[in-house]
Residue, then its C-alpha position, 0 to 999 in steps of 0.5 A: m865931863r858932866l858936872h852936877l854942882g851944888c848937888g846936895p844928897h841928889k847924886l845923878p848917875g854918870w855925872e860928877n857930883h859936887d856940893a860943899d866940897i867945891d866953893l862956887r865962890k871961887r875959881l873952879p877946879y877944871a881946866d879951860g874948856s874941859v867940861e861938856f855939861i854944867f847943871t845946877e839948881h837952886v844954888v846960885e840965889h845963895l850967892k851974892i850978886r858979884e859971886a854969881w856973876n863970877f860963878f857964870e864966868e867960870c862956868r864959861r871958862i871951863l866949858k868946852v866949845g859948844g858945852k851947855a849949862c843948865i842953871i836953874i834959879g829960884n826965888t832970888n834976891l839978886 
């Protein structure tokens, strides 16, 4: 499974695209080690620092062994 989180109107073909339907401040609705790749850009900077760290921990939890995450962060006040 490949997740595109915080996609807005920019859907990636062949990916599971999510925006406001998944709250990145909460536990992600995926089983441990079930995701191959996570992609998100210009989303984390909208979270508070603790929320961002929790999101990173959730990404680690749901990634398969050897899975990858590409998290692009723009201008931030973290």
